[in-house]
PDB file with SEQRES, HELIX, SHEET and CRYST1 records, atoms N, CA, C and O in Angstrom:
SEQRES   1 A   82  UNK UNK UNK UNK UNK UNK UNK UNK UNK UNK UNK UNK UNK          
SEQRES   2 A   82  UNK UNK UNK UNK UNK UNK UNK UNK UNK UNK UNK UNK UNK          
SEQRES   3 A   82  UNK UNK UNK UNK UNK UNK UNK UNK UNK UNK UNK UNK UNK          
SEQRES   4 A   82  UNK UNK UNK UNK UNK UNK UNK UNK UNK UNK UNK UNK UNK          
SEQRES   5 A   82  UNK UNK UNK UNK UNK UNK UNK UNK UNK UNK UNK UNK UNK          
SEQRES   6 A   82  UNK UNK UNK UNK UNK UNK UNK UNK UNK UNK UNK UNK UNK          
SEQRES   7 A   82  UNK UNK UNK UNK                                              
HELIX    1 AA1 UNK A    7  UNK A    9  5                                   3    
SHEET    1 AA1 4 UNK A  10  UNK A  14  0                                        
SHEET    2 AA1 4 UNK A  34  UNK A  38 -1                                        
SHEET    3 AA1 4 UNK A  43  UNK A  47 -1                                        
SHEET    4 AA1 4 UNK A  63  UNK A  66 -1                                        
SHEET    1 AA2 4 UNK A  59  UNK A  60  0                                        
SHEET    2 AA2 4 UNK A  55  UNK A  56 -1                                        
SHEET    3 AA2 4 UNK A  72  UNK A  75 -1                                        
SHEET    4 AA2 4 UNK A  78  UNK A  81 -1                                        
CRYST1    1.000    1.000    1.000  90.00  90.00  90.00 P 1           1          
ATOM      1  N   UNK A   1     -35.340  59.131 -43.313  1.00  0.00           N  
ATOM      2  CA  UNK A   1     -34.785  59.706 -42.361  1.00  0.00           C  
ATOM      3  C   UNK A   1     -33.454  60.372 -42.837  1.00  0.00           C  
ATOM      4  O   UNK A   1     -32.817  59.768 -43.700  1.00  0.00           O  
ATOM      5  N   UNK A   2     -32.962  61.578 -42.353  1.00  0.00           N  
ATOM      6  CA  UNK A   2     -31.876  62.266 -42.852  1.00  0.00           C  
ATOM      7  C   UNK A   2     -30.688  61.791 -42.020  1.00  0.00           C  
ATOM      8  O   UNK A   2     -30.610  61.943 -40.801  1.00  0.00           O  
ATOM      9  N   UNK A   3     -29.772  61.202 -42.786  1.00  0.00           N  
ATOM     10  CA  UNK A   3     -28.485  60.540 -42.064  1.00  0.00           C  
ATOM     11  C   UNK A   3     -27.266  61.441 -42.364  1.00  0.00           C  
ATOM     12  O   UNK A   3     -26.140  61.019 -42.101  1.00  0.00           O  
ATOM     13  N   UNK A   4     -27.450  62.703 -42.921  1.00  0.00           N  
ATOM     14  CA  UNK A   4     -26.256  63.504 -43.214  1.00  0.00           C  
ATOM     15  C   UNK A   4     -25.373  63.703 -42.103  1.00  0.00           C  
ATOM     16  O   UNK A   4     -24.166  63.831 -42.312  1.00  0.00           O  
ATOM     17  N   UNK A   5     -25.886  63.746 -40.844  1.00  0.00           N  
ATOM     18  CA  UNK A   5     -25.025  64.057 -39.687  1.00  0.00           C  
ATOM     19  C   UNK A   5     -24.247  62.834 -39.282  1.00  0.00           C  
ATOM     20  O   UNK A   5     -23.328  62.964 -38.473  1.00  0.00           O  
ATOM     21  N   UNK A   6     -24.532  61.704 -39.763  1.00  0.00           N  
ATOM     22  CA  UNK A   6     -23.991  60.511 -39.258  1.00  0.00           C  
ATOM     23  C   UNK A   6     -22.547  60.453 -39.779  1.00  0.00           C  
ATOM     24  O   UNK A   6     -22.371  60.469 -40.997  1.00  0.00           O  
ATOM     25  N   UNK A   7     -21.445  60.384 -38.893  1.00  0.00           N  
ATOM     26  CA  UNK A   7     -20.140  60.373 -39.407  1.00  0.00           C  
ATOM     27  C   UNK A   7     -19.714  58.996 -40.275  1.00  0.00           C  
ATOM     28  O   UNK A   7     -18.682  58.934 -40.943  1.00  0.00           O  
ATOM     29  N   UNK A   8     -20.561  58.049 -40.164  1.00  0.00           N  
ATOM     30  CA  UNK A   8     -20.322  56.796 -40.864  1.00  0.00           C  
ATOM     31  C   UNK A   8     -20.616  57.024 -42.353  1.00  0.00           C  
ATOM     32  O   UNK A   8     -20.177  56.259 -43.212  1.00  0.00           O  
ATOM     33  N   UNK A   9     -21.349  58.066 -42.629  1.00  0.00           N  
ATOM     34  CA  UNK A   9     -21.734  58.289 -43.912  1.00  0.00           C  
ATOM     35  C   UNK A   9     -20.918  59.418 -44.755  1.00  0.00           C  
ATOM     36  O   UNK A   9     -21.394  59.848 -45.806  1.00  0.00           O  
ATOM     37  N   UNK A  10     -19.754  59.850 -44.286  1.00  0.00           N  
ATOM     38  CA  UNK A  10     -18.984  60.721 -44.870  1.00  0.00           C  
ATOM     39  C   UNK A  10     -17.432  60.444 -44.623  1.00  0.00           C  
ATOM     40  O   UNK A  10     -16.988  60.128 -43.519  1.00  0.00           O  
ATOM     41  N   UNK A  11     -16.671  60.595 -45.753  1.00  0.00           N  
ATOM     42  CA  UNK A  11     -15.352  60.376 -45.861  1.00  0.00           C  
ATOM     43  C   UNK A  11     -14.534  61.565 -46.338  1.00  0.00           C  
ATOM     44  O   UNK A  11     -14.710  61.957 -47.491  1.00  0.00           O  
ATOM     45  N   UNK A  12     -13.646  62.177 -45.544  1.00  0.00           N  
ATOM     46  CA  UNK A  12     -12.837  63.204 -45.908  1.00  0.00           C  
ATOM     47  C   UNK A  12     -11.638  62.818 -46.599  1.00  0.00           C  
ATOM     48  O   UNK A  12     -10.886  61.934 -46.191  1.00  0.00           O  
ATOM     49  N   UNK A  13     -11.436  63.593 -47.813  1.00  0.00           N  
ATOM     50  CA  UNK A  13     -10.188  63.294 -48.675  1.00  0.00           C  
ATOM     51  C   UNK A  13      -9.350  64.590 -48.785  1.00  0.00           C  
ATOM     52  O   UNK A  13      -9.810  65.698 -49.061  1.00  0.00           O  
ATOM     53  N   UNK A  14      -8.110  64.307 -48.540  1.00  0.00           N  
ATOM     54  CA  UNK A  14      -7.191  65.518 -48.660  1.00  0.00           C  
ATOM     55  C   UNK A  14      -5.875  65.120 -48.041  1.00  0.00           C  
ATOM     56  O   UNK A  14      -5.645  63.936 -47.798  1.00  0.00           O  
ATOM     57  N   UNK A  15      -4.973  66.107 -47.769  1.00  0.00           N  
ATOM     58  CA  UNK A  15      -3.526  65.888 -47.167  1.00  0.00           C  
ATOM     59  C   UNK A  15      -3.367  65.889 -45.710  1.00  0.00           C  
ATOM     60  O   UNK A  15      -2.351  65.506 -45.130  1.00  0.00           O  
ATOM     61  N   UNK A  16      -4.482  66.363 -45.123  1.00  0.00           N  
ATOM     62  CA  UNK A  16      -4.404  66.571 -43.596  1.00  0.00           C  
ATOM     63  C   UNK A  16      -4.575  65.319 -42.741  1.00  0.00           C  
ATOM     64  O   UNK A  16      -5.194  64.329 -43.131  1.00  0.00           O  
ATOM     65  N   UNK A  17      -4.007  65.423 -41.594  1.00  0.00           N  
ATOM     66  CA  UNK A  17      -4.271  64.299 -40.642  1.00  0.00           C  
ATOM     67  C   UNK A  17      -5.711  64.099 -40.359  1.00  0.00           C  
ATOM     68  O   UNK A  17      -6.411  65.105 -40.242  1.00  0.00           O  
ATOM     69  N   UNK A  18      -6.205  62.997 -40.244  1.00  0.00           N  
ATOM     70  CA  UNK A  18      -7.629  62.630 -39.946  1.00  0.00           C  
ATOM     71  C   UNK A  18      -8.449  62.308 -41.206  1.00  0.00           C  
ATOM     72  O   UNK A  18      -9.561  61.791 -41.108  1.00  0.00           O  
ATOM     73  N   UNK A  19      -7.922  62.601 -42.325  1.00  0.00           N  
ATOM     74  CA  UNK A  19      -8.628  62.186 -43.543  1.00  0.00           C  
ATOM     75  C   UNK A  19      -8.681  60.807 -43.717  1.00  0.00           C  
ATOM     76  O   UNK A  19      -7.729  60.103 -43.379  1.00  0.00           O  
ATOM     77  N   UNK A  20      -9.820  60.290 -44.271  1.00  0.00           N  
ATOM     78  CA  UNK A  20     -10.107  58.714 -44.438  1.00  0.00           C  
ATOM     79  C   UNK A  20      -9.264  58.390 -45.728  1.00  0.00           C  
ATOM     80  O   UNK A  20      -8.819  57.250 -45.863  1.00  0.00           O  
ATOM     81  N   UNK A  21      -9.038  59.318 -46.642  1.00  0.00           N  
ATOM     82  CA  UNK A  21      -8.340  59.010 -47.912  1.00  0.00           C  
ATOM     83  C   UNK A  21      -7.146  60.036 -48.016  1.00  0.00           C  
ATOM     84  O   UNK A  21      -7.356  61.168 -48.451  1.00  0.00           O  
ATOM     85  N   UNK A  22      -6.000  59.667 -47.647  1.00  0.00           N  
ATOM     86  CA  UNK A  22      -4.826  60.578 -47.546  1.00  0.00           C  
ATOM     87  C   UNK A  22      -4.282  60.729 -48.982  1.00  0.00           C  
ATOM     88  O   UNK A  22      -4.067  59.734 -49.674  1.00  0.00           O  
ATOM     89  N   UNK A  23      -4.056  62.020 -49.433  1.00  0.00           N  
ATOM     90  CA  UNK A  23      -3.290  62.330 -50.611  1.00  0.00           C  
ATOM     91  C   UNK A  23      -2.058  62.858 -50.319  1.00  0.00           C  
ATOM     92  O   UNK A  23      -1.950  63.506 -49.278  1.00  0.00           O  
ATOM     93  N   UNK A  24      -1.033  62.696 -51.090  1.00  0.00           N  
ATOM     94  CA  UNK A  24       0.220  63.312 -50.987  1.00  0.00           C  
ATOM     95  C   UNK A  24       0.115  64.807 -51.058  1.00  0.00           C  
ATOM     96  O   UNK A  24      -0.754  65.326 -51.759  1.00  0.00           O  
ATOM     97  N   UNK A  25       1.022  65.568 -50.314  1.00  0.00           N  
ATOM     98  CA  UNK A  25       0.774  66.992 -50.142  1.00  0.00           C  
ATOM     99  C   UNK A  25       1.406  67.725 -51.429  1.00  0.00           C  
ATOM    100  O   UNK A  25       2.355  68.504 -51.347  1.00  0.00           O  
ATOM    101  N   UNK A  26       0.810  67.403 -52.534  1.00  0.00           N  
ATOM    102  CA  UNK A  26       1.237  68.108 -53.733  1.00  0.00           C  
ATOM    103  C   UNK A  26       0.658  69.541 -53.739  1.00  0.00           C  
ATOM    104  O   UNK A  26      -0.306  69.837 -53.033  1.00  0.00           O  
ATOM    105  N   UNK A  27       1.257  70.396 -54.533  1.00  0.00           N  
ATOM    106  CA  UNK A  27       0.647  71.778 -54.639  1.00  0.00           C  
ATOM    107  C   UNK A  27      -0.736  71.658 -55.164  1.00  0.00           C  
ATOM    108  O   UNK A  27      -0.987  70.944 -56.136  1.00  0.00           O  
ATOM    109  N   UNK A  28      -1.701  72.395 -54.489  1.00  0.00           N  
ATOM    110  CA  UNK A  28      -3.044  72.460 -54.960  1.00  0.00           C  
ATOM    111  C   UNK A  28      -3.859  71.348 -54.174  1.00  0.00           C  
ATOM    112  O   UNK A  28      -5.036  71.212 -54.510  1.00  0.00           O  
ATOM    113  N   UNK A  29      -3.402  70.604 -53.246  1.00  0.00           N  
ATOM    114  CA  UNK A  29      -4.229  69.680 -52.544  1.00  0.00           C  
ATOM    115  C   UNK A  29      -4.287  70.175 -51.169  1.00  0.00           C  
ATOM    116  O   UNK A  29      -3.308  70.327 -50.439  1.00  0.00           O  
ATOM    117  N   UNK A  30      -5.594  70.433 -50.849  1.00  0.00           N  
ATOM    118  CA  UNK A  30      -5.915  71.066 -49.513  1.00  0.00           C  
ATOM    119  C   UNK A  30      -5.817  70.054 -48.419  1.00  0.00           C  
ATOM    120  O   UNK A  30      -5.687  68.867 -48.717  1.00  0.00           O  
ATOM    121  N   UNK A  31      -5.875  70.466 -47.087  1.00  0.00           N  
ATOM    122  CA  UNK A  31      -5.880  69.582 -45.966  1.00  0.00           C  
ATOM    123  C   UNK A  31      -7.246  68.742 -45.907  1.00  0.00           C  
ATOM    124  O   UNK A  31      -7.272  67.549 -45.608  1.00  0.00           O  
ATOM    125  N   UNK A  32      -8.258  69.425 -46.195  1.00  0.00           N  
ATOM    126  CA  UNK A  32      -9.573  68.760 -46.474  1.00  0.00           C  
ATOM    127  C   UNK A  32     -10.147  69.143 -47.709  1.00  0.00           C  
ATOM    128  O   UNK A  32     -10.977  70.050 -47.767  1.00  0.00           O  
ATOM    129  N   UNK A  33      -9.744  68.486 -48.742  1.00  0.00           N  
ATOM    130  CA  UNK A  33     -10.072  68.888 -50.157  1.00  0.00           C  
ATOM    131  C   UNK A  33     -11.464  68.651 -50.511  1.00  0.00           C  
ATOM    132  O   UNK A  33     -12.177  69.558 -50.942  1.00  0.00           O  
ATOM    133  N   UNK A  34     -11.899  67.376 -50.331  1.00  0.00           N  
ATOM    134  CA  UNK A  34     -13.320  67.178 -50.696  1.00  0.00           C  
ATOM    135  C   UNK A  34     -13.871  66.051 -49.679  1.00  0.00           C  
ATOM    136  O   UNK A  34     -13.085  65.379 -49.011  1.00  0.00           O  
ATOM    137  N   UNK A  35     -15.162  65.899 -49.608  1.00  0.00           N  
ATOM    138  CA  UNK A  35     -15.776  64.857 -48.908  1.00  0.00           C  
ATOM    139  C   UNK A  35     -16.685  64.000 -49.708  1.00  0.00           C  
ATOM    140  O   UNK A  35     -17.354  64.489 -50.618  1.00  0.00           O  
ATOM    141  N   UNK A  36     -16.738  62.718 -49.400  1.00  0.00           N  
ATOM    142  CA  UNK A  36     -17.596  61.821 -50.072  1.00  0.00           C  
ATOM    143  C   UNK A  36     -18.702  61.515 -48.970  1.00  0.00           C  
ATOM    144  O   UNK A  36     -18.487  60.893 -47.929  1.00  0.00           O  
ATOM    145  N   UNK A  37     -19.835  62.014 -49.339  1.00  0.00           N  
ATOM    146  CA  UNK A  37     -21.074  61.964 -48.303  1.00  0.00           C  
ATOM    147  C   UNK A  37     -22.373  61.336 -48.929  1.00  0.00           C  
ATOM    148  O   UNK A  37     -22.657  61.431 -50.123  1.00  0.00           O  
ATOM    149  N   UNK A  38     -23.113  60.695 -48.002  1.00  0.00           N  
ATOM    150  CA  UNK A  38     -24.354  60.191 -48.339  1.00  0.00           C  
ATOM    151  C   UNK A  38     -25.479  60.940 -47.649  1.00  0.00           C  
ATOM    152  O   UNK A  38     -25.339  61.405 -46.518  1.00  0.00           O  
ATOM    153  N   UNK A  39     -26.508  61.039 -48.296  1.00  0.00           N  
ATOM    154  CA  UNK A  39     -27.731  61.577 -47.694  1.00  0.00           C  
ATOM    155  C   UNK A  39     -28.681  60.469 -47.225  1.00  0.00           C  
ATOM    156  O   UNK A  39     -29.788  60.738 -46.759  1.00  0.00           O  
ATOM    157  N   UNK A  40     -28.247  59.287 -47.351  1.00  0.00           N  
ATOM    158  CA  UNK A  40     -29.079  58.050 -47.117  1.00  0.00           C  
ATOM    159  C   UNK A  40     -29.564  57.419 -48.343  1.00  0.00           C  
ATOM    160  O   UNK A  40     -29.879  56.229 -48.357  1.00  0.00           O  
ATOM    161  N   UNK A  41     -29.640  58.227 -49.444  1.00  0.00           N  
ATOM    162  CA  UNK A  41     -30.129  57.760 -50.732  1.00  0.00           C  
ATOM    163  C   UNK A  41     -29.059  57.690 -51.877  1.00  0.00           C  
ATOM    164  O   UNK A  41     -29.061  56.776 -52.702  1.00  0.00           O  
ATOM    165  N   UNK A  42     -28.187  58.662 -51.877  1.00  0.00           N  
ATOM    166  CA  UNK A  42     -27.238  58.986 -52.850  1.00  0.00           C  
ATOM    167  C   UNK A  42     -25.874  59.496 -52.365  1.00  0.00           C  
ATOM    168  O   UNK A  42     -25.781  60.311 -51.447  1.00  0.00           O  
ATOM    169  N   UNK A  43     -24.872  59.011 -52.985  1.00  0.00           N  
ATOM    170  CA  UNK A  43     -23.506  59.454 -52.565  1.00  0.00           C  
ATOM    171  C   UNK A  43     -23.111  60.715 -53.375  1.00  0.00           C  
ATOM    172  O   UNK A  43     -23.472  60.795 -54.549  1.00  0.00           O  
ATOM    173  N   UNK A  44     -22.423  61.654 -52.828  1.00  0.00           N  
ATOM    174  CA  UNK A  44     -21.902  62.891 -53.513  1.00  0.00           C  
ATOM    175  C   UNK A  44     -20.501  63.128 -53.149  1.00  0.00           C  
ATOM    176  O   UNK A  44     -20.081  62.802 -52.038  1.00  0.00           O  
ATOM    177  N   UNK A  45     -19.754  63.686 -54.043  1.00  0.00           N  
ATOM    178  CA  UNK A  45     -18.478  64.233 -54.009  1.00  0.00           C  
ATOM    179  C   UNK A  45     -18.586  65.689 -53.819  1.00  0.00           C  
ATOM    180  O   UNK A  45     -19.092  66.336 -54.735  1.00  0.00           O  
ATOM    181  N   UNK A  46     -18.147  66.348 -52.670  1.00  0.00           N  
ATOM    182  CA  UNK A  46     -18.415  67.739 -52.462  1.00  0.00           C  
ATOM    183  C   UNK A  46     -17.224  68.411 -52.100  1.00  0.00           C  
ATOM    184  O   UNK A  46     -16.639  68.075 -51.071  1.00  0.00           O  
ATOM    185  N   UNK A  47     -16.771  69.370 -52.860  1.00  0.00           N  
ATOM    186  CA  UNK A  47     -15.572  70.176 -52.636  1.00  0.00           C  
ATOM    187  C   UNK A  47     -15.791  70.971 -51.453  1.00  0.00           C  
ATOM    188  O   UNK A  47     -16.796  71.653 -51.256  1.00  0.00           O  
ATOM    189  N   UNK A  48     -14.653  70.837 -50.553  1.00  0.00           N  
ATOM    190  CA  UNK A  48     -14.814  71.524 -49.234  1.00  0.00           C  
ATOM    191  C   UNK A  48     -13.672  72.511 -49.153  1.00  0.00           C  
ATOM    192  O   UNK A  48     -13.632  73.233 -48.156  1.00  0.00           O  
ATOM    193  N   UNK A  49     -12.778  72.625 -50.040  1.00  0.00           N  
ATOM    194  CA  UNK A  49     -11.580  73.529 -49.979  1.00  0.00           C  
ATOM    195  C   UNK A  49     -12.030  74.761 -50.707  1.00  0.00           C  
ATOM    196  O   UNK A  49     -12.669  74.697 -51.757  1.00  0.00           O  
ATOM    197  N   UNK A  50     -11.673  75.911 -50.112  1.00  0.00           N  
ATOM    198  CA  UNK A  50     -12.009  77.210 -50.759  1.00  0.00           C  
ATOM    199  C   UNK A  50     -11.155  77.373 -52.005  1.00  0.00           C  
ATOM    200  O   UNK A  50     -11.657  77.894 -53.001  1.00  0.00           O  
ATOM    201  N   UNK A  51      -9.822  76.934 -52.008  1.00  0.00           N  
ATOM    202  CA  UNK A  51      -8.964  77.163 -53.098  1.00  0.00           C  
ATOM    203  C   UNK A  51      -8.821  75.883 -53.942  1.00  0.00           C  
ATOM    204  O   UNK A  51      -8.342  75.963 -55.073  1.00  0.00           O  
ATOM    205  N   UNK A  52      -9.180  74.825 -53.483  1.00  0.00           N  
ATOM    206  CA  UNK A  52      -9.048  73.542 -54.167  1.00  0.00           C  
ATOM    207  C   UNK A  52      -9.939  73.469 -55.422  1.00  0.00           C  
ATOM    208  O   UNK A  52     -10.906  74.209 -55.603  1.00  0.00           O  
ATOM    209  N   UNK A  53      -9.482  72.404 -56.364  1.00  0.00           N  
ATOM    210  CA  UNK A  53     -10.054  72.377 -57.584  1.00  0.00           C  
ATOM    211  C   UNK A  53     -10.667  70.953 -57.803  1.00  0.00           C  
ATOM    212  O   UNK A  53     -10.028  69.999 -57.360  1.00  0.00           O  
ATOM    213  N   UNK A  54     -11.843  70.731 -58.443  1.00  0.00           N  
ATOM    214  CA  UNK A  54     -12.283  69.452 -58.786  1.00  0.00           C  
ATOM    215  C   UNK A  54     -12.936  69.586 -60.225  1.00  0.00           C  
ATOM    216  O   UNK A  54     -13.757  70.461 -60.501  1.00  0.00           O  
ATOM    217  N   UNK A  55     -12.497  68.659 -61.075  1.00  0.00           N  
ATOM    218  CA  UNK A  55     -12.808  68.725 -62.411  1.00  0.00           C  
ATOM    219  C   UNK A  55     -13.539  67.538 -62.897  1.00  0.00           C  
ATOM    220  O   UNK A  55     -13.109  66.427 -62.587  1.00  0.00           O  
ATOM    221  N   UNK A  56     -14.653  67.659 -63.662  1.00  0.00           N  
ATOM    222  CA  UNK A  56     -15.314  66.589 -64.191  1.00  0.00           C  
ATOM    223  C   UNK A  56     -15.437  66.877 -65.848  1.00  0.00           C  
ATOM    224  O   UNK A  56     -16.034  67.865 -66.275  1.00  0.00           O  
ATOM    225  N   UNK A  57     -14.883  66.020 -66.602  1.00  0.00           N  
ATOM    226  CA  UNK A  57     -14.921  66.294 -68.140  1.00  0.00           C  
ATOM    227  C   UNK A  57     -14.230  67.514 -68.315  1.00  0.00           C  
ATOM    228  O   UNK A  57     -14.686  68.246 -69.192  1.00  0.00           O  
ATOM    229  N   UNK A  58     -13.320  67.878 -67.743  1.00  0.00           N  
ATOM    230  CA  UNK A  58     -12.398  69.261 -68.046  1.00  0.00           C  
ATOM    231  C   UNK A  58     -13.121  70.516 -67.383  1.00  0.00           C  
ATOM    232  O   UNK A  58     -12.584  71.624 -67.382  1.00  0.00           O  
ATOM    233  N   UNK A  59     -14.322  70.286 -66.842  1.00  0.00           N  
ATOM    234  CA  UNK A  59     -15.056  71.573 -66.225  1.00  0.00           C  
ATOM    235  C   UNK A  59     -15.016  71.521 -64.825  1.00  0.00           C  
ATOM    236  O   UNK A  59     -15.373  70.509 -64.222  1.00  0.00           O  
ATOM    237  N   UNK A  60     -14.549  72.682 -64.174  1.00  0.00           N  
ATOM    238  CA  UNK A  60     -14.478  72.810 -62.720  1.00  0.00           C  
ATOM    239  C   UNK A  60     -15.828  72.847 -62.157  1.00  0.00           C  
ATOM    240  O   UNK A  60     -16.652  73.672 -62.552  1.00  0.00           O  
ATOM    241  N   UNK A  61     -16.083  71.989 -61.253  1.00  0.00           N  
ATOM    242  CA  UNK A  61     -17.278  71.762 -60.440  1.00  0.00           C  
ATOM    243  C   UNK A  61     -17.171  71.856 -59.017  1.00  0.00           C  
ATOM    244  O   UNK A  61     -16.044  71.714 -58.542  1.00  0.00           O  
ATOM    245  N   UNK A  62     -18.209  72.086 -58.188  1.00  0.00           N  
ATOM    246  CA  UNK A  62     -18.263  72.049 -56.845  1.00  0.00           C  
ATOM    247  C   UNK A  62     -18.707  70.717 -56.234  1.00  0.00           C  
ATOM    248  O   UNK A  62     -18.352  70.407 -55.097  1.00  0.00           O  
ATOM    249  N   UNK A  63     -19.473  69.941 -56.975  1.00  0.00           N  
ATOM    250  CA  UNK A  63     -19.957  68.758 -56.390  1.00  0.00           C  
ATOM    251  C   UNK A  63     -20.176  67.777 -57.651  1.00  0.00           C  
ATOM    252  O   UNK A  63     -20.282  68.242 -58.786  1.00  0.00           O  
ATOM    253  N   UNK A  64     -20.231  66.529 -57.416  1.00  0.00           N  
ATOM    254  CA  UNK A  64     -20.676  65.371 -58.278  1.00  0.00           C  
ATOM    255  C   UNK A  64     -21.435  64.351 -57.708  1.00  0.00           C  
ATOM    256  O   UNK A  64     -20.977  63.738 -56.743  1.00  0.00           O  
ATOM    257  N   UNK A  65     -22.720  64.036 -58.249  1.00  0.00           N  
ATOM    258  CA  UNK A  65     -23.483  63.076 -57.677  1.00  0.00           C  
ATOM    259  C   UNK A  65     -23.036  61.692 -58.283  1.00  0.00           C  
ATOM    260  O   UNK A  65     -22.843  61.538 -59.489  1.00  0.00           O  
ATOM    261  N   UNK A  66     -22.891  60.718 -57.357  1.00  0.00           N  
ATOM    262  CA  UNK A  66     -22.431  59.317 -57.755  1.00  0.00           C  
ATOM    263  C   UNK A  66     -23.796  58.523 -58.008  1.00  0.00           C  
ATOM    264  O   UNK A  66     -24.604  58.318 -57.102  1.00  0.00           O  
ATOM    265  N   UNK A  67     -23.968  58.112 -59.278  1.00  0.00           N  
ATOM    266  CA  UNK A  67     -25.184  57.341 -59.599  1.00  0.00           C  
ATOM    267  C   UNK A  67     -24.568  55.925 -60.157  1.00  0.00           C  
ATOM    268  O   UNK A  67     -23.401  55.578 -59.973  1.00  0.00           O  
ATOM    269  N   UNK A  68     -25.486  55.222 -60.821  1.00  0.00           N  
ATOM    270  CA  UNK A  68     -25.057  53.908 -61.186  1.00  0.00           C  
ATOM    271  C   UNK A  68     -24.112  53.784 -62.398  1.00  0.00           C  
ATOM    272  O   UNK A  68     -23.605  52.721 -62.754  1.00  0.00           O  
ATOM    273  N   UNK A  69     -23.910  55.073 -63.044  1.00  0.00           N  
ATOM    274  CA  UNK A  69     -23.013  55.129 -64.171  1.00  0.00           C  
ATOM    275  C   UNK A  69     -21.525  55.333 -63.692  1.00  0.00           C  
ATOM    276  O   UNK A  69     -21.292  55.697 -62.539  1.00  0.00           O  
ATOM    277  N   UNK A  70     -20.613  55.110 -64.529  1.00  0.00           N  
ATOM    278  CA  UNK A  70     -19.238  55.399 -64.124  1.00  0.00           C  
ATOM    279  C   UNK A  70     -19.012  56.831 -63.886  1.00  0.00           C  
ATOM    280  O   UNK A  70     -19.572  57.647 -64.618  1.00  0.00           O  
ATOM    281  N   UNK A  71     -18.186  57.239 -62.860  1.00  0.00           N  
ATOM    282  CA  UNK A  71     -18.025  58.607 -62.628  1.00  0.00           C  
ATOM    283  C   UNK A  71     -16.437  58.808 -62.621  1.00  0.00           C  
ATOM    284  O   UNK A  71     -15.718  58.101 -61.915  1.00  0.00           O  
ATOM    285  N   UNK A  72     -15.978  59.735 -63.384  1.00  0.00           N  
ATOM    286  CA  UNK A  72     -14.459  60.010 -63.443  1.00  0.00           C  
ATOM    287  C   UNK A  72     -14.366  61.521 -63.165  1.00  0.00           C  
ATOM    288  O   UNK A  72     -15.112  62.337 -63.706  1.00  0.00           O  
ATOM    289  N   UNK A  73     -13.384  61.843 -62.269  1.00  0.00           N  
ATOM    290  CA  UNK A  73     -13.162  63.233 -62.134  1.00  0.00           C  
ATOM    291  C   UNK A  73     -11.712  63.449 -61.709  1.00  0.00           C  
ATOM    292  O   UNK A  73     -11.065  62.449 -61.396  1.00  0.00           O  
ATOM    293  N   UNK A  74     -11.166  64.584 -61.667  1.00  0.00           N  
ATOM    294  CA  UNK A  74      -9.748  64.954 -61.464  1.00  0.00           C  
ATOM    295  C   UNK A  74      -9.560  66.004 -60.352  1.00  0.00           C  
ATOM    296  O   UNK A  74     -10.344  66.938 -60.186  1.00  0.00           O  
ATOM    297  N   UNK A  75      -8.477  65.784 -59.613  1.00  0.00           N  
ATOM    298  CA  UNK A  75      -8.035  66.801 -58.759  1.00  0.00           C  
ATOM    299  C   UNK A  75      -6.545  66.779 -59.060  1.00  0.00           C  
ATOM    300  O   UNK A  75      -5.783  66.044 -58.432  1.00  0.00           O  
ATOM    301  N   UNK A  76      -6.124  67.620 -60.059  1.00  0.00           N  
ATOM    302  CA  UNK A  76      -4.657  67.559 -60.552  1.00  0.00           C  
ATOM    303  C   UNK A  76      -3.705  67.474 -59.424  1.00  0.00           C  
ATOM    304  O   UNK A  76      -3.753  68.318 -58.529  1.00  0.00           O  
ATOM    305  N   UNK A  77      -2.759  66.415 -59.405  1.00  0.00           N  
ATOM    306  CA  UNK A  77      -2.487  65.513 -60.432  1.00  0.00           C  
ATOM    307  C   UNK A  77      -3.162  64.213 -60.383  1.00  0.00           C  
ATOM    308  O   UNK A  77      -2.762  63.262 -61.055  1.00  0.00           O  
ATOM    309  N   UNK A  78      -4.311  64.140 -59.502  1.00  0.00           N  
ATOM    310  CA  UNK A  78      -4.939  62.768 -59.380  1.00  0.00           C  
ATOM    311  C   UNK A  78      -6.159  62.646 -60.202  1.00  0.00           C  
ATOM    312  O   UNK A  78      -6.834  63.650 -60.426  1.00  0.00           O  
ATOM    313  N   UNK A  79      -6.528  61.360 -60.719  1.00  0.00           N  
ATOM    314  CA  UNK A  79      -7.540  61.080 -61.445  1.00  0.00           C  
ATOM    315  C   UNK A  79      -8.294  60.022 -60.583  1.00  0.00           C  
ATOM    316  O   UNK A  79      -7.673  59.093 -60.067  1.00  0.00           O  
ATOM    317  N   UNK A  80      -9.615  60.172 -60.437  1.00  0.00           N  
ATOM    318  CA  UNK A  80     -10.430  59.104 -59.753  1.00  0.00           C  
ATOM    319  C   UNK A  80     -11.463  58.500 -60.623  1.00  0.00           C  
ATOM    320  O   UNK A  80     -12.038  59.204 -61.453  1.00  0.00           O  
ATOM    321  N   UNK A  81     -11.733  57.259 -60.492  1.00  0.00           N  
ATOM    322  CA  UNK A  81     -12.668  56.458 -61.238  1.00  0.00           C  
ATOM    323  C   UNK A  81     -13.556  55.652 -60.298  1.00  0.00           C  
ATOM    324  O   UNK A  81     -13.065  54.831 -59.523  1.00  0.00           O  
ATOM    325  N   UNK A  82     -14.871  55.890 -60.369  1.00  0.00           N  
ATOM    326  CA  UNK A  82     -15.859  55.172 -59.489  1.00  0.00           C  
ATOM    327  C   UNK A  82     -16.831  54.520 -60.320  1.00  0.00           C  
ATOM    328  O   UNK A  82     -17.742  53.868 -59.809  1.00  0.00           O  
TER     329      UNK A  82                                                      
END                                                                             
């Protein structure tokens, strides 16, 4: 079954009120910068900011799938490790 609409399966990351993971209001950090969401099978980091940036291995990306391997990405000046 598709669980994408289930609010328990999404976490908003950014500097805005209501974000589940709140980042400091540094330049380049949007109110709703990216979302961590699950389709019921796999987790994904999805950029939601029109002007925001998300980098993996130095390459600008729109989304990152989380699998069993280590995942590292950056939203300058932050670095994330999962």
